[in-house]
C-alpha positions, 0 to 999 in steps of 0.5 A: 080469145087469142084476139082478145088477148093481143088487144089486152096485153100490156106494152109498157110494163107488167100490171102493178098488181102482178110487180107487187105479188112477184115481188112479195113472193121473191122476198118471202122465199129469199127470207125463208133462204136467209134463214136456212143458211143462218140457222145451218151455219149456227148449227140450229139445223143439222138436215142441210148437213146431212143431205150433203153427206148422204150425197157425199155417200152416194155420189162421192162428190163432197156436200157442197160440190154435191148438192149445188150439182143436183141443184143445177142440172135440175135447174137448167133443164127446167129453165132450158125447157121454160125458156124455149117454151117462152120463146114458142109462145111469143113466137105463136100468140105475141106479147103477154098479158102479163108476166104470170099469165104464161105459164113458162115463166114459171118454170123460167124463175124456178129454174133461175132461183134454183140456180141461184140457190145452187151457188149459194148453197156451195158458198154456205153449206162448209163450216166451222172453218173447214176450206172447200177445195184448194181454191176456196174464198176466206169470207168471214175468220171461220167461213170459206166458200169455193170459188165456183160456188160464189160465180156459179150464185153470181150468175144465178143473181145476174140472171135473177135481176134481168126479170125486174130489169126486163119490166123497167125496160118495156116501161122504158122502151116499150116491148121489144119482142125479140130474143135479143133484148139486152135484159133478155140476154140477161136471163139466159146469158147468165144461165148458160155461163153457169154451166162452165161454173158447175164444171169448175165447181165439180173439179174443186171438189176433186180436191176436197178430203171428202171426194172419192173417185168412183172410176174412170167411167163415171168421170167421163160421163159426169164431165162429159155431161158438164161440157154438153150442159155448157154447149146447151148454155152456149147454143141458146143465143141461136134460138130466133134462128131455130125457130126460123123468125130470126130478126138479125142477119144470117151471118150471125148463124155460122158465127155462134155456132163455130163460137160455141163449139170451138170453146165447149169441144175442144175444152172437152176433149182436152180435159176429159179425153177421147170421145168427150167431144162427141158425147158432149154434142150427142148429150146437146142433142139428146136434151135439145130434141127432148125439149123440142118434142115437149115443147112443139107435138106436146105442147103444141106450140111453134116447132125449132130445130138446132144445130148438130155439132157431130161434125165440129166434134168428130173433126177435134177427135180426128184433130187429136190423134196427131202429136197437136194434143200436146200443144193445147194453145196450138190445138185450140187454134187449129181446131177452131180454124177446122171448127170455123170452115170444115165444120161449118161447111158440114153444118151447112149441109144439116141447115139446108136440109132442116132449117127454114132457110139455107145459108146461101152464096150471098152470106158466105164470104162475109160469113166465113170473114166473121166465122174463123177468127171467132172460131179460131178465138174459141178454140183458144179460150176452150185451151185456156179452160182446160189447162186452167182446169188442170192447173196448167194455164200459161202466164197471166199476160198469155192468158190475157191477151187471148182472152182479150183478143178473143172478146174484141174479136168476137164483138168486131164481128158482132158489130159487122153483124148488127150494120144493116141497111134499108134502101132509100124509096125501095118498094114491093107490089102486091097481088093477092088471092085471099081464100078461106079456111077452115082454120081461117083466112090464107092467101097467095102472093106475088111480090114484084120489087123495086129495080136493084133491092136484091141481086141474083143471089140474096140471102132471102126473099121469104114471106113470115106470118107469126103471133096469129095463134095456130101454126105459131109460125109460118115461113115461105121461101119465096120463088123467083118467076121474073124480072124482081118478081117472087111467088109465094109457094104456099098459102100464108095466113092472114087476119085474126092476129097474124102479122103477115109481112115480106122480108128481104136480106141481101148483103147487108140489106135487111128489110121488109114490107107488111102484108097484113098486120092485125089491129092493136089497141094497146099501141094505138095502131089500126088493121093494115092490108095491103092493097093490090097494085099499090106500092108498099114502102120497105121499112126496117125490120124491127118496125114491123117484127118489133111493133110494139116497141117504143122508138121515141125514147131518147137516145142517150137512155137508151145507150146508158141502158144497153152500157149497163147490160154491157158492163155487167155481162163483161162482169160475168165473163171476167168473173169465170176467167178470174174463177178459172184462174185462181184454181189454176194457180192454187193447184199448181203451188200444190203440185209444187208444195207435194213435189218438194215435200216429195224430195225431201223426203227422197233426200 
């Protein structure tokens, strides 16, 4: 069954009947939602209004915030489960027969649609000229919407658009079986960044007339969980490393972990208070652990692990015991420095124990050169977020400089990380011993590499086998047994639909040589099996890992498509900056007006 699915799965987009079916379903759901919004705002229905009022009585939040919070909480949990299940399915069995043939897609679609509904609920619920919060945006003469609600809806729409665009992408460029495909980043980026919007939305709700203060503990738990959700959202970009099938250089791993920790943990501690950073990290571990258990042991798919973050959280909490806590930007910069250095060292201990591949000496200098500046920028942005939530943002010039510099530093680090090379005429020669087992054929491998391909301490020399069903992903760090000679430490699967390859990463070198590749009629590819003693050419990894991708597309078309995705992604980042800035300005104006009124009464 697995072999048949692999042979018949499309490589150039979904079947038209599935595209039509999904389009009709999305259209019907959208029309129903549009009718509910119109009927609510024109008082033709009252159940939606009563739902918000009931949630207000139970939770203390205004209706427009409570409904959105409930939707976001459910949508992100379901979307996270669907997303990690989807990655696991692709790692285990390869590409889909179609979007409707993958059960994880239904969870992702629900999650993203619910996210969009959450934002639109906050936008639509206030009626009759009522202004929600203090940073509301005027839409019509009698319609005001919370700025965070607009942002969350935009994130949901951005993520949803990624689904049809993903099909267009596959029709233009073939299947890119990688998490970091541009349209894939739209899907996960929109959902992940919306978590910042829900923090801001709840903060807006605190300045509504309907808000009921339920005490310090309730506030701590609610915001702590929200920042834990933000940490989850910013950590989904690391999933290929979590599953042990990263198609990019290892220097990205510590950088992405430090970036997520710097922004989230600094903001949580400065805004929520003592213990919030540790609580957010613990919430992250609880949710990711639960989803990992469901995807792996329960669903029987490829296992994955995840970062710890507790070391970085503890560093932030300890730093907050000093007087530096009162100087937010300095605190953010120093916290980022600690996270990028000491926090990264703590994560290395965890990584080397549970992840498939260690952070070796080969990557440390370059990894720290990328990680530390990004972590400092993220810490500064986390401090800005906390200041914005308190209505104390610095001048626009300072804020814009910090955000722009952080984006540029991160972009430079990403560009550097993507710079990988393949040595000319590098080869591997294999000696294999093939055996049959009840689960299928396996083999042990001895590989001899070309002179000069790796030094004495490469990042990895490994064999990866994936997309063969069963175990999903099998990885093996090879043991060095002589000059340029390495041996497998476990038998690796071959035959069936497995893709089994030797992967080498050393400095900027990122390359692979095939050992066994299953036949694939859809891309007119024959079976490949390395012959003992015959050299096999090393090629860029993606030519094997993304075997279904069409590399013949015009370069200009590829560039334009990526540019469109980049521009829209930057627009989402600008959206949260503008939203926080608007809220901060209104809160500052409110505080100034109250102070003036108090002075007048006192006088």
